[in-house]
C-alpha positions as CSV (number, residue, x, y, z in Angstrom):
1,M,74.2,35.4,-35.2
2,E,75.6,32.5,-33.3
3,F,75.9,32.2,-29.5
4,H,77.9,29.5,-27.8
5,T,78.1,29.3,-24.0
6,E,79.9,26.7,-21.9
7,L,79.9,26.3,-18.1
8,N,82.0,23.6,-16.3
9,S,79.8,23.8,-13.2
10,A,77.5,26.1,-11.4
11,E,75.8,26.5,-8.0
12,A,72.7,28.4,-7.0
13,L,70.8,29.1,-3.8
14,E,73.5,27.1,-1.9
15,N,71.8,23.7,-2.5
16,W,71.4,23.5,-6.3
17,E,74.3,22.2,-8.4
18,V,74.6,22.1,-12.2
19,G,77.3,20.0,-14.0
20,K,78.8,21.0,-17.4
21,I,76.5,23.0,-19.6
22,N,76.8,23.6,-23.3
23,I,74.4,26.0,-25.0
24,K,74.4,26.8,-28.8
25,T,72.1,29.2,-30.4
26,N,71.9,30.2,-34.1
27,L,69.7,33.2,-35.1
28,K,69.0,34.0,-38.8
29,T,66.9,36.5,-40.8
30,Q,66.3,36.4,-44.6
31,G,67.4,40.1,-45.1
32,F,68.1,43.5,-43.6
33,H,65.3,45.9,-43.1
34,Q,65.2,49.6,-42.3
35,L,64.3,50.0,-38.6
36,N,61.5,52.4,-39.1
37,P,57.9,52.2,-37.9
38,Q,56.8,50.7,-41.2
39,F,59.6,48.2,-41.7
40,G,57.2,45.4,-42.9
41,T,57.9,41.8,-42.0
42,I,61.1,40.2,-40.8
43,P,61.1,36.4,-40.9
44,I,63.4,35.0,-38.3
45,K,64.7,31.5,-37.4
46,M,66.4,30.4,-34.2
47,D,67.9,27.0,-33.5
48,T,69.0,26.2,-29.9
49,R,70.7,23.2,-28.4
50,I,71.3,22.7,-24.7
51,E,73.3,19.9,-23.1
52,M,73.6,19.5,-19.3
53,A,75.7,16.8,-17.6
54,N,73.6,16.8,-14.4
55,L,71.3,18.8,-12.2
56,S,70.8,18.1,-8.5
57,G,68.8,19.9,-5.8
58,P,66.7,19.2,-2.7
59,I,63.6,18.1,-4.7
60,L,64.9,17.1,-8.1
61,S,67.9,15.5,-9.8
62,L,68.6,14.3,-13.3
63,A,71.5,13.6,-15.7
64,N,72.4,13.9,-19.4
65,L,69.8,16.5,-20.2
66,K,69.6,17.3,-23.9
67,T,67.2,19.6,-25.7
68,E,66.9,20.9,-29.3
69,T,64.5,23.6,-30.3
70,N,63.7,25.2,-33.7
71,L,61.9,28.5,-33.7
72,K,60.4,30.3,-36.7
73,A,58.4,33.5,-36.6
74,D,57.5,36.6,-38.6
75,V,58.3,39.8,-36.7
76,L,56.1,42.9,-37.4
77,S,56.4,46.3,-35.9
78,D,53.3,45.7,-33.7
79,D,53.0,41.9,-33.7
80,V,54.7,38.5,-33.9
81,R,53.0,36.1,-36.2
82,N,53.3,32.5,-37.4
83,T,55.4,31.5,-34.5
84,R,56.3,27.8,-34.5
85,I,58.5,26.0,-32.0
86,K,59.3,22.4,-32.3
87,G,61.9,20.3,-30.6
88,N,62.7,17.4,-28.3
89,L,63.8,16.9,-24.7
90,S,65.6,14.0,-23.1
91,F,67.3,13.2,-19.8
92,D,68.2,10.2,-17.6
93,H,68.0,9.1,-14.0
94,L,65.2,11.3,-12.9
95,L,64.6,11.5,-9.2
96,V,61.8,13.7,-7.6
97,K,61.7,13.9,-3.8
98,E,62.7,10.2,-3.5
99,M,59.2,9.4,-4.7
100,L,59.4,9.3,-8.5
101,K,62.2,7.6,-10.4
102,S,62.8,6.8,-14.1
103,N,65.7,5.5,-16.2
104,D,65.2,7.8,-19.2
105,V,62.6,10.3,-20.5
106,F,62.2,11.4,-24.1
107,S,59.7,14.0,-25.3
108,R,59.0,15.6,-28.7
109,F,56.9,18.8,-28.8
110,N,55.4,21.3,-31.3
111,L,53.9,24.7,-30.6
112,D,52.2,27.0,-33.1
113,V,51.0,30.5,-32.2
114,H,49.3,32.6,-35.0
115,D,49.8,36.0,-33.4
116,K,50.2,37.8,-30.1
117,S,46.4,37.8,-29.4
118,L,46.8,34.0,-28.6
119,T,43.5,33.2,-30.3
120,R,45.0,30.5,-32.4
121,V,47.4,28.3,-30.5
122,R,48.3,24.6,-31.3
123,L,50.3,22.4,-29.0
124,S,51.2,18.7,-29.4
125,Q,53.7,16.5,-27.7
126,K,54.8,12.8,-27.4
127,T,56.5,11.6,-24.2
128,Q,58.0,8.2,-23.4
129,I,59.1,7.4,-19.9
130,N,61.0,4.1,-19.4
131,K,61.0,2.1,-16.2
132,P,59.2,4.7,-14.0
133,S,58.7,3.8,-10.3
134,F,56.8,5.4,-7.5
135,H,57.8,5.1,-3.8
136,Q,56.0,6.4,-0.8
137,N,56.3,5.0,2.7
138,D,56.1,1.2,2.2
139,M,54.5,1.4,-1.2
140,D,56.5,0.7,-4.3
141,V,55.1,0.6,-7.8
142,E,57.3,-0.2,-10.8
143,L,56.3,0.0,-14.5
144,K,58.1,-1.0,-17.7
145,S,57.2,2.2,-19.5
146,V,54.5,4.9,-19.8
147,S,53.8,6.9,-23.0
148,L,51.7,10.1,-23.2
149,E,50.6,11.8,-26.3
150,T,48.5,15.0,-26.6
151,S,47.3,17.3,-29.3
152,S,45.3,20.5,-28.6
153,R,44.0,23.8,-30.0
154,Q,43.5,26.8,-27.8
155,N,42.0,30.3,-27.9
156,L,43.7,31.6,-24.7
157,K,42.0,35.0,-25.1
158,L,38.5,33.5,-24.7
159,G,39.5,30.5,-22.6
160,N,38.5,27.9,-25.3
161,V,40.4,24.7,-25.5
162,N,40.0,21.8,-27.9
163,L,41.8,18.7,-26.8
164,D,41.9,16.7,-30.0
165,N,43.7,13.8,-28.4
166,L,45.1,12.6,-25.1
167,S,46.5,9.1,-25.2
168,L,48.0,7.3,-22.2
169,K,49.5,3.9,-22.6
170,I,51.1,1.4,-20.2
171,P,52.1,-1.6,-22.3
172,G,50.4,-4.8,-21.3
173,M,48.2,-3.0,-18.7
174,F,46.4,0.2,-19.7
175,N,45.4,2.0,-22.9
176,S,43.1,5.1,-22.9
177,R,42.1,8.0,-25.1
178,L,40.4,11.3,-24.4
179,K,38.9,14.1,-26.4
180,A,37.5,17.3,-24.9
181,T,36.2,20.7,-25.7
182,L,36.2,23.5,-23.1
183,K,34.7,26.9,-23.4
184,E,35.4,29.9,-21.1
185,W,37.9,27.8,-19.1
186,G,35.5,24.9,-18.7
187,K,32.2,26.7,-18.0
188,D,30.8,24.7,-20.9
189,F,32.4,21.4,-21.8
190,E,32.2,18.3,-23.9
191,I,34.1,15.1,-23.1
192,D,34.6,11.9,-25.0
193,G,36.8,9.4,-23.3
194,K,37.6,5.7,-23.6
195,I,39.5,3.1,-21.6
196,E,40.3,0.8,-24.5
197,S,41.7,-1.9,-22.2
198,L,42.6,-2.3,-18.6
199,K,44.2,-5.7,-17.8
200,L,43.2,-6.7,-14.3
201,D,45.9,-9.3,-13.9
202,S,48.6,-6.7,-14.7
203,V,47.1,-4.2,-12.3
204,W,47.1,-6.7,-9.4
205,N,50.6,-7.8,-10.1
206,T,51.8,-4.2,-10.1
207,L,50.2,-3.3,-6.8
208,P,52.5,-2.8,-3.8
209,E,53.0,-5.9,-1.7
210,N,51.7,-4.2,1.5
211,L,48.3,-3.7,-0.3
212,K,48.2,-7.4,-1.1
213,S,49.0,-8.5,2.5
214,G,46.9,-11.5,3.4
215,H,46.0,-12.1,-0.3
216,E,49.4,-13.1,-1.6
217,N,47.9,-16.2,-3.4
218,L,45.1,-14.1,-5.0
219,Q,44.9,-14.2,-8.8
220,T,42.9,-11.8,-11.0
221,G,42.1,-11.7,-14.6
222,G,39.9,-10.1,-17.2
223,T,39.7,-7.0,-19.3
224,L,37.8,-3.8,-18.4
225,V,36.6,-1.4,-21.1
226,A,34.9,1.9,-20.5
227,N,33.4,4.7,-22.5
228,L,32.3,8.2,-21.3
229,Q,30.6,11.0,-23.2
230,A,29.5,14.1,-21.3
231,K,28.3,17.5,-22.3
232,G,27.1,20.3,-20.1
233,S,27.9,23.4,-18.1
234,L,29.3,23.9,-14.6
235,P,26.6,25.0,-12.1
236,E,26.5,28.7,-11.3
237,N,26.1,27.7,-7.7
238,K,29.4,26.1,-6.8
239,E,27.9,24.5,-3.7
240,A,25.3,22.6,-5.7
241,P,25.2,18.8,-4.8
242,A,27.3,16.7,-7.0
243,L,24.4,14.4,-7.8
244,Q,22.3,17.3,-9.0
245,T,25.2,18.4,-11.2
246,L,25.6,15.0,-12.7
247,T,22.0,14.5,-13.5
248,S,21.8,17.9,-15.3
249,L,24.5,16.8,-17.8
250,K,24.0,15.0,-21.1
251,T,25.9,11.9,-20.3
252,K,26.5,8.5,-21.9
253,A,28.7,6.0,-20.2
254,E,29.4,2.3,-20.7
255,V,31.5,-0.1,-18.6
256,I,32.3,-3.6,-19.9
257,L,34.1,-6.5,-18.1
258,K,35.2,-9.4,-20.2
259,N,36.0,-12.8,-18.7
260,G,36.8,-11.5,-15.2
261,L,38.5,-13.8,-12.8
262,V,39.3,-13.9,-9.1
263,E,40.9,-17.0,-7.5
264,G,42.3,-17.6,-4.1
265,L,40.2,-15.0,-2.3
266,V,40.0,-15.9,1.4
267,L,37.1,-14.5,3.5
268,G,37.2,-15.9,7.0
269,D,37.2,-19.7,6.7
270,Q,35.9,-19.6,3.1
271,K,38.1,-19.7,0.0
272,I,36.1,-18.0,-2.8
273,S,36.7,-18.1,-6.5
274,A,34.9,-16.4,-9.4
275,G,35.3,-16.9,-13.1
276,S,33.6,-16.1,-16.4
277,L,32.6,-12.7,-14.9
278,N,31.0,-10.7,-17.6
279,L,29.4,-7.3,-17.0
280,K,27.9,-4.7,-19.4
281,T,26.4,-1.5,-18.0
282,K,25.1,1.6,-19.7
283,L,24.2,5.0,-18.3
284,I,22.3,7.7,-20.3
285,S,21.2,11.0,-18.8
286,E,20.1,14.4,-20.0
287,N,18.3,17.3,-18.3
288,G,17.4,15.4,-15.2
289,N,16.3,12.3,-17.0
290,G,18.4,9.2,-17.0
291,E,18.5,5.5,-17.5
292,F,20.9,2.9,-16.0
293,S,20.8,-0.6,-17.4
294,G,23.0,-3.6,-17.7
295,K,23.5,-7.3,-17.2
296,F,25.9,-9.5,-15.2
297,S,26.8,-13.2,-15.3
298,G,29.5,-15.3,-13.8
299,R,30.4,-18.4,-11.9
300,L,31.0,-18.3,-8.1
301,E,32.6,-21.1,-6.0
302,G,33.1,-21.4,-2.3
303,L,29.9,-19.6,-1.1
304,T,27.9,-22.8,-1.1
305,G,28.5,-26.5,-1.6
306,A,28.2,-26.2,-5.3
307,P,29.1,-23.4,-7.8
308,L,26.6,-20.6,-8.3
309,K,25.9,-19.2,-11.8
310,P,24.1,-15.9,-11.2
311,E,22.5,-13.9,-14.0
312,F,21.4,-10.4,-13.1
313,G,19.6,-7.9,-15.4
314,F,18.5,-4.4,-14.4
315,N,17.1,-1.2,-15.9
316,Y,16.3,1.8,-13.8
317,A,14.8,5.1,-15.3
318,L,14.8,8.5,-13.7
319,T,12.4,11.2,-14.9
320,N,12.8,14.9,-14.1
321,M,15.1,14.0,-11.2
322,D,12.0,13.0,-9.3
323,H,10.4,9.8,-10.5
324,L,12.4,6.5,-10.5
325,K,10.9,3.6,-12.3
326,I,12.3,0.1,-11.9
327,K,11.8,-1.4,-15.3
328,Q,13.9,-4.5,-14.7
329,H,15.5,-6.0,-11.6
330,Q,15.9,-9.7,-12.0
331,L,18.3,-12.2,-10.5
332,K,18.5,-15.9,-11.5
333,L,20.7,-18.6,-10.1
334,M,21.0,-20.9,-13.1
335,G,20.7,-24.5,-12.2
336,K,19.4,-23.7,-8.7
337,G,15.8,-22.8,-9.5
338,V,16.2,-19.5,-7.6
339,E,14.7,-16.3,-9.0
340,H,14.3,-12.8,-7.6
341,S,12.6,-9.8,-9.2
342,V,11.5,-6.3,-8.2
343,E,9.4,-3.8,-10.1
344,G,7.7,-0.5,-9.2
345,H,8.5,3.2,-8.8
346,I,9.6,5.9,-6.3
347,D,8.4,9.5,-6.4
348,G,9.7,12.5,-4.6
349,L,13.4,12.2,-5.2
350,K,14.0,15.7,-6.5
351,S,14.4,17.4,-3.1
352,F,17.1,14.8,-2.1
353,I,19.0,15.1,-5.4
354,N,19.2,18.9,-5.3
355,G,20.2,18.8,-1.7
356,R,17.1,20.6,-0.2
357,N,16.5,17.6,2.0
358,P,19.1,15.4,3.8
359,V,19.1,11.7,3.0
360,Q,17.9,10.5,6.4
361,P,15.3,7.9,7.3
362,E,12.8,10.3,8.7
363,E,13.0,12.5,5.6
364,L,12.7,9.6,3.3
365,L,9.5,8.5,5.1
366,R,8.1,12.1,5.0
367,K,8.8,12.9,1.4
368,L,8.8,9.7,-0.7
369,D,5.9,7.9,-2.3
370,I,6.9,4.3,-3.1
371,K,5.3,1.4,-4.7
372,L,7.4,-1.8,-5.1
373,G,6.5,-5.4,-6.0
374,S,8.8,-8.3,-5.3
375,T,8.7,-11.9,-6.4
376,N,11.0,-14.6,-5.0
377,I,10.9,-18.2,-6.3
378,L,12.7,-21.2,-5.1
379,N,11.9,-24.2,-7.2
380,S,14.1,-27.3,-6.6
381,T,12.5,-29.1,-9.6
382,Q,14.4,-26.7,-11.9
383,A,17.7,-27.4,-10.1
384,T,20.2,-29.4,-12.1
385,T,21.8,-30.8,-8.9
386,S,20.7,-31.6,-5.4
387,T,23.6,-30.0,-3.7
388,P,22.9,-27.8,-0.6
389,L,22.3,-24.1,-0.8
390,Y,24.1,-21.5,1.2
391,G,25.3,-22.8,4.6
392,G,24.5,-26.4,3.8
393,T,20.7,-25.8,3.8
394,K,18.9,-28.4,1.6
395,V,15.5,-27.7,0.1
396,K,13.0,-29.6,-2.0
397,G,9.8,-28.5,-3.7
398,T,8.6,-25.0,-4.5
399,L,8.4,-21.7,-2.5
400,I,6.9,-18.6,-4.1
401,S,6.9,-15.3,-2.2
402,K,5.1,-12.2,-3.5
403,T,5.2,-8.9,-1.7
404,E,3.9,-5.4,-2.4
405,F,5.3,-2.5,-0.5
406,L,3.4,0.8,-0.6
407,Q,4.5,4.1,1.1
408,K,2.4,7.2,1.2
409,A,4.7,10.1,2.0
410,G,4.2,11.1,5.7
411,K,1.1,9.0,6.1
412,S,1.6,5.3,6.1
413,L,3.6,2.2,5.2
414,N,1.8,-0.9,3.9
415,L,3.1,-4.4,3.3
416,K,1.0,-7.0,1.6
417,G,1.9,-10.4,0.2
418,S,1.9,-14.1,0.6
419,M,4.2,-17.1,0.8
420,G,3.1,-20.2,-1.2
421,F,4.5,-23.7,-0.6
422,D,4.2,-26.8,-2.9
423,N,5.6,-30.0,-1.4
424,F,8.3,-27.9,0.2
425,S,10.8,-29.6,2.4
426,L,13.7,-28.0,4.3
427,H,16.7,-29.5,6.0
428,L,18.8,-27.2,8.1
429,P,22.4,-28.0,9.2
430,S,21.2,-27.7,12.8
431,G,19.1,-30.8,12.3
432,V,15.7,-29.2,11.8
433,V,13.8,-31.0,9.1
434,L,10.5,-29.9,7.6
435,K,8.7,-32.3,5.2
436,N,6.1,-31.6,2.5
437,L,4.7,-28.2,3.5
438,N,1.8,-27.1,1.3
439,G,-0.4,-24.1,1.2
440,T,-0.2,-20.3,1.4
441,F,0.6,-17.9,4.2
442,P,-0.9,-14.4,3.6
443,Y,0.2,-11.3,5.4
444,T,-0.5,-7.6,5.6
445,K,1.2,-5.0,7.7
446,T,0.3,-1.3,8.1
447,M,2.4,1.3,9.9
448,I,0.9,4.8,10.4
449,L,3.4,7.7,10.0
450,D,1.0,10.5,11.0
451,M,0.5,10.3,14.8
452,E,-2.8,12.3,14.6
453,Q,-4.1,9.7,12.3
454,L,-2.9,6.9,14.6
455,K,-5.0,8.3,17.5
456,D,-8.2,8.0,15.5
457,K,-7.5,4.5,14.1
458,P,-9.1,1.7,16.2
459,V,-7.4,-1.6,16.8
460,G,-8.6,-4.2,14.3
461,F,-11.3,-6.7,15.6
462,S,-10.4,-10.4,15.4
463,P,-13.5,-12.7,15.7
464,S,-11.3,-15.7,15.8
465,Q,-10.3,-14.8,19.4
466,K,-13.9,-15.0,20.5
467,K,-15.6,-18.2,21.7
468,F,-18.4,-17.9,19.2
469,F,-15.8,-18.3,16.4
470,T,-15.6,-22.1,16.7
471,P,-18.8,-22.9,14.9
472,L,-18.0,-20.3,12.3
473,R,-14.5,-21.7,11.5
474,N,-15.8,-23.6,8.5
475,F,-16.5,-20.2,6.8
476,S,-13.0,-18.8,7.5
477,R,-11.0,-18.1,4.4
478,Y,-7.9,-19.2,6.3
479,K,-9.1,-22.7,7.2
480,N,-6.4,-25.4,6.6
481,I,-4.3,-23.0,4.5
482,L,-1.0,-24.7,5.6
483,R,-0.3,-28.4,5.9
484,A,2.9,-30.3,6.5
485,D,3.7,-34.0,6.9
486,S,6.2,-33.5,9.7
487,L,8.7,-31.3,11.5
488,E,11.7,-32.8,13.3
489,V,13.5,-30.7,16.0
490,N,16.2,-32.1,18.4
491,G,15.2,-35.7,17.7
492,Q,11.5,-35.1,18.3
493,S,9.0,-35.3,15.5
494,I,5.7,-33.4,15.0
495,N,3.5,-35.0,12.4
496,N,0.3,-34.3,10.5
497,I,0.5,-30.6,10.9
498,G,-2.4,-28.3,10.1
499,L,-2.3,-24.5,10.4
500,D,-4.9,-21.7,10.0
501,V,-2.3,-18.9,10.1
502,V,-2.4,-15.3,8.9
503,F,-0.7,-12.0,9.7
504,K,-3.3,-9.3,9.3
505,D,-4.0,-5.8,10.9
506,N,-0.6,-6.0,12.7
507,Q,-1.8,-9.2,14.4
508,F,-0.3,-12.6,14.0
509,M,-3.1,-15.1,14.2
510,T,-3.0,-18.9,14.2
511,E,-6.7,-19.4,14.4
512,K,-6.2,-23.1,14.7
513,F,-3.3,-25.5,14.8
514,I,-3.3,-29.3,15.1
515,F,-0.6,-31.9,15.0
516,D,0.5,-35.2,16.4
517,V,3.4,-35.4,18.9
518,L,4.8,-37.7,21.5
519,G,2.1,-40.3,20.7
520,G,-0.8,-37.9,21.2
521,T,-2.5,-35.0,19.5
522,V,-2.3,-31.3,20.2
523,G,-4.7,-28.6,19.0
524,G,-5.2,-24.9,19.8
525,N,-4.6,-21.4,18.7
526,L,-2.1,-18.6,19.0
527,F,-2.5,-14.8,18.7
528,L,-0.2,-11.8,18.9
529,V,-2.5,-8.9,19.8
530,Q,-2.2,-5.4,21.2
531,N,-3.4,-3.8,24.5
532,R,-2.7,-0.4,26.1
533,Q,0.7,-1.6,27.6
534,G,2.0,-3.2,24.5
535,P,1.9,-6.5,22.5
536,V,0.5,-9.6,24.1
537,I,1.0,-13.2,23.0
538,K,-1.9,-15.5,23.8
539,F,-1.5,-19.2,23.4
540,S,-4.3,-21.8,24.1
541,T,-4.1,-25.5,23.4
542,E,-5.7,-28.8,24.2
543,F,-3.8,-32.1,24.3
544,A,-4.6,-35.7,24.5
545,G,-2.6,-38.9,24.8
546,I,0.7,-37.1,25.2
547,D,3.3,-39.7,26.3
548,S,5.4,-37.9,28.9
549,S,7.8,-40.9,29.1
550,K,9.5,-39.5,26.0
551,L,10.3,-36.2,27.8
552,L,10.6,-37.0,31.6
553,P,13.1,-39.4,33.1
554,I,10.4,-41.7,34.6
555,S,10.3,-45.5,34.7
556,T,9.1,-47.1,31.5
557,E,7.6,-50.2,33.1
558,N,4.5,-51.6,31.2
559,D,2.1,-50.9,34.1
560,I,3.0,-47.1,34.3
561,D,0.5,-44.8,32.7
562,S,2.6,-41.9,31.2
563,K,-0.2,-40.5,29.0
564,I,-1.4,-37.0,29.7
565,D,-4.6,-35.2,28.7
566,G,-5.5,-31.6,29.4
567,N,-5.4,-28.0,28.2
568,L,-3.0,-25.1,28.5
569,Q,-3.4,-21.3,28.3
570,V,-0.4,-19.0,28.2
571,E,-0.3,-15.2,28.1
572,L,2.9,-13.2,27.7
573,K,2.8,-9.4,28.0
574,I,5.5,-7.6,26.2
575,Q,6.1,-4.4,28.0
576,A,6.8,-1.6,25.5
577,G,9.7,0.7,26.5
578,L,11.5,-2.0,28.5
579,E,13.4,-3.6,25.7
580,G,16.7,-3.6,27.6
581,Q,15.2,-5.3,30.7
582,P,15.1,-9.1,31.3
583,V,11.8,-10.9,30.9
584,T,10.2,-11.3,34.3
585,L,7.6,-13.8,35.6
586,D,5.2,-10.9,36.2
587,Q,4.8,-10.8,32.4
588,L,3.8,-14.4,32.2
589,S,0.5,-16.0,33.0
590,V,0.0,-19.8,32.7
591,S,-3.0,-22.0,33.4
592,I,-2.7,-25.8,33.1
593,A,-5.7,-28.1,33.6
594,I,-4.7,-31.8,33.5
595,T,-7.6,-34.2,33.2
596,R,-5.6,-37.4,32.9
597,I,-2.1,-38.1,34.4
598,G,-0.4,-41.2,35.8
599,A,0.5,-41.4,39.5
600,Q,4.3,-41.7,38.9
601,T,4.2,-39.0,36.3
602,L,2.5,-36.6,38.8
603,D,5.0,-37.6,41.4
604,R,7.8,-36.7,39.2
605,L,6.2,-33.3,38.4
606,L,5.8,-32.6,42.2
607,L,9.4,-33.6,42.8
608,F,10.5,-31.1,40.1
609,L,8.6,-28.3,41.9
610,D,10.0,-29.3,45.3
611,P,13.3,-31.1,44.8
612,E,14.3,-30.4,48.5
613,E,11.0,-31.9,49.7
614,S,10.4,-28.9,51.9
615,K,6.8,-28.1,51.1
616,P,4.4,-30.0,53.4
617,A,1.5,-29.7,50.9
618,I,3.5,-31.3,48.1
619,M,4.9,-34.0,50.4
620,D,1.4,-34.8,51.6
621,T,0.1,-35.1,48.1
622,R,3.0,-37.4,47.0
623,A,2.3,-39.6,50.0
624,K,-1.4,-39.9,49.1
625,L,-0.4,-40.9,45.6
626,K,0.5,-44.3,47.1
627,L,-3.1,-44.9,48.0
628,A,-5.0,-43.0,45.3
629,T,-4.7,-42.1,41.6
630,P,-4.8,-38.6,40.1
631,H,-8.2,-37.4,39.0
632,R,-7.3,-33.9,37.7
633,V,-4.7,-31.3,38.3
634,K,-4.8,-27.5,38.0
635,I,-1.6,-25.4,37.9
636,V,-1.8,-21.5,37.7
637,L,1.1,-19.2,37.4
638,K,0.2,-15.5,37.7
639,N,2.0,-12.4,39.0
640,G,5.1,-14.4,39.8
641,N,3.2,-16.7,42.1
642,L,2.4,-20.4,41.8
643,N,-0.9,-22.1,42.7
644,F,-1.2,-25.9,42.6
645,E,-4.4,-27.9,43.1
646,A,-4.8,-31.7,42.7
647,W,-7.8,-34.0,43.1
648,L,-7.2,-37.7,43.8
649,K,-9.5,-40.7,43.4
650,S,-9.5,-43.9,45.5
651,D,-11.9,-46.8,45.5
652,L,-12.6,-46.4,49.2
653,L,-13.0,-42.6,49.6
654,G,-13.9,-41.6,46.0
655,I,-12.7,-38.2,44.8
656,M,-10.8,-36.1,47.3
657,K,-8.8,-32.8,47.1
658,A,-5.2,-32.9,48.0
659,P,-3.6,-30.1,50.1
660,E,-3.5,-26.9,48.0
661,L,-0.4,-24.9,47.3
662,K,-1.3,-21.2,47.2
663,R,0.6,-18.1,46.0
664,V,4.0,-19.6,46.3
665,P,6.6,-17.1,44.9
666,I,8.3,-18.7,42.0
667,A,11.5,-16.9,43.0
668,R,11.7,-19.1,46.2
669,L,11.6,-22.3,44.3
670,K,14.8,-24.3,43.9
671,R,14.3,-24.5,40.2
672,F,13.9,-20.7,39.9
673,N,17.2,-20.1,38.1
674,T,16.4,-22.7,35.5
675,I,12.9,-21.2,35.0
676,H,14.3,-17.7,34.8
677,K,17.0,-18.7,32.4
678,N,14.6,-20.4,30.1
679,L,12.3,-17.4,30.3
680,Q,14.9,-15.2,28.7
681,S,14.5,-17.2,25.5
682,F,11.4,-15.1,25.0
683,K,13.6,-12.0,24.8
684,S,14.1,-12.3,21.0
685,L,10.4,-12.9,20.8
686,E,9.8,-9.6,22.5
687,K,11.8,-7.7,19.9
688,I,10.0,-9.5,17.0
689,S,6.6,-8.9,18.6
690,N,7.2,-5.2,19.0
691,Y,7.9,-4.8,15.3
692,L,5.0,-7.2,14.2
693,S,2.4,-5.6,16.4
694,A,3.5,-1.9,16.0
695,R,0.7,0.2,14.4
696,G,2.9,3.3,13.8
697,L,6.3,4.7,13.9
698,Q,8.0,8.1,14.2
699,F,11.4,9.6,14.7
700,E,12.1,11.6,17.8
701,E,15.4,13.4,17.8
702,G,16.7,11.0,15.2
703,K,15.7,7.9,17.2
704,L,13.1,5.4,15.9
705,T,10.0,5.0,18.1
706,L,7.3,2.3,17.6
707,H,3.7,2.9,18.7
C-alpha cells in the first residue's frame, strides 16, 4: 500500500503555521495470511518520507525539514517482534525562543525493539549541528559545530540502561566520551567518563564579551584532561548529605592540566602572568575510604619582584569517613629557598560527613582530635637570585619554624614550636632593617576548652619576674637565646641586641634584654602576664649614657650634657571585655627615676610638661636650674595623675629638693591630646595580648569568648 499526502499550508492553535508538506508512505508484506487467531507471522516493511517547507510558532521555528524512516517488524497475533526503525532527520534555520539558533541540523538514528515486553531495546544516533549559537540577555555564545553520538541498550521493563557510548565533540575546543550502566532507573550505577581534551584558549575566546569585561587583554592556554569512574548506589535516604553519598561510592577520578597559561590578568595594580602550569591530581574512594593526591608546578610573574616557580605535592588519606591522615603536603619555591610542609592527622570527621553535626567552629572544637606538625624554611643561601620576596621584602640567612598543633576534643588546644635564626637579616620596604639575627625563640600556648577544667587550673608561676631570679639567670635555659647585630627603625639604630625571650604558659616573657642605642646602653625585662581583670604588660628597664640630643631639639653646644642615666617601670593593664573602648590613662602606670640628666635637658623636659608656663612649681624649678644642676628626678604617672619630683645640687647649698608637682591630672595638660593619641597605639597591642594571654575559650550563642 502506498500513501501520498500533500498540504500547501496549515494552521493550528491560531499561532502555529506550517508551510508545504509532502508525506509519502509505502507499506509492504511478504504475503497474504488468513486472519485467524493462529495466523502465524507477518513480516512487514514501511518506508516513510516527510518534507516540510517551514514550521513557525511562539517557541520554535525551522525550515526545510526532511525525514526518512525505514521500519521492519514481524507481526504476530499477540506480539510485535524484531522491530527496527532507522532513518535520518535534517532541517535548517532552527530558532528556539530567540535563545538557540543553528544553520542546519542533521541526525541519523537506529532503533531496535525485540518484542513488546521492551526488555531488549537498542538505540543509537549521530547528530551534527552546524554554527549553533546561544543568546540570553547580553550573553552570546557562537560555535562552529557540535556533534553528538550515542549508543545504548535498554531493558525498559526493569529500568536497566547500558549506555555504551556518549560522545560529544566541539572541534578545536572539547572532546569527551561517557559510558554508563544503570539498574532500576539508576538505583545502582556505574559510570566511566573522560574529557579527552578541553582547550582553555578556545573556551576563553568563546565566552561572551560581558563575562570578559575588564579582562579584554587576558590570554589563556593549556589543555585539560579528566577521567571519572564511579560505581555505587543511590542512598535510600534522599536527604543524606552529598559528601556522605560521595564517600560511599567506589570512585576513581583524575584531572590533568598540561602547559596551562594565563597572561594579562590584572588584580588591582598588579599584572599577573602564569605559565608552564602543570597539574595532575588523583582521587580514589571506596566504602568510606579515600585518597586524594597530586602535584602542581608552574611559573608565576607579577606577585613579587622576580618570577616564582612553585612546586606543590600532596597526599591526603581518609579512613572510614572518620580519620584523615596528611601523608604529604609540601610546597617549594624553586630558586627562592622557601619550603613549607605539614603532616599529621585529624580524627572525628564522621559525624560531620554524615551530617549529624553542623560544620561550625564550636562543633569542630568539641568533636575533633587533631595533631598537625608544620615546618617552614626560608634559606636565602639556596636562592639563585637576590631579588626581593613578596612586597619588596629582602631577606638573607636562614629561618626555620617548626610548630606542633594538638587538639583534644572538647578539652584543650596546644601549640608548641620554635623559630630558629641563622645569620638572618631582613629589610622591609618601610625602611626597617634587621641584621644578623641568631638563635631560637621557643613558644608554647595552651587553651582550655572545658570551663570546669579551667577553674581548677592555676596560673603558671614565672620565677623570672621575682627579684631573686637575677643571681639564678645563669642557670636559665633561655639565657642569650637570641642575638642580633642591629635593628634600624626610622633612622635610629639599635645595636648589639641580646634577648632572653620565650612564650610559655600563655605568658610572653623577655627575662632580659640588652642593647646599645643613642650612644648608651639599655637593659631590662618585659612580661605579658595575667591578673583577675585581664592581661597586664610589665616593662622594666635601666639605661645609661643615653644621648637625648638625638631625640630632643636641644642645643648641641659642646658644654651641654645631654646624657641621661636612670630606670623605667611601665605597667599597662588590658581590661578584658572593653575591646571596643579607647585606651585610657587609668590603665597605664609609669615610674621613671633619672639619676643623671643635664640642666638644659631637664629644662626642655619641664617645658614639654608645661608649654604655657602656668605651673608655679615647674616655673620655680626651671628658675633654680640657672643656679644649680640636676641631681636626680622622679616622675610617676598613676591613675591618670602626674607626680614630679626633682632634686638639685649646688656648690653653695648642696642637695636641695625643688617644688614638688603632685597629682596633676594628665587630662589638664596642654600636651594631653598628643599623649592620648599616642596612647591609642597600644590598642592593637591590647587585641594581641588578649589572644596571647587567654587561658581558655568557649562559644556563647555562636560568639567566641576568651578567658
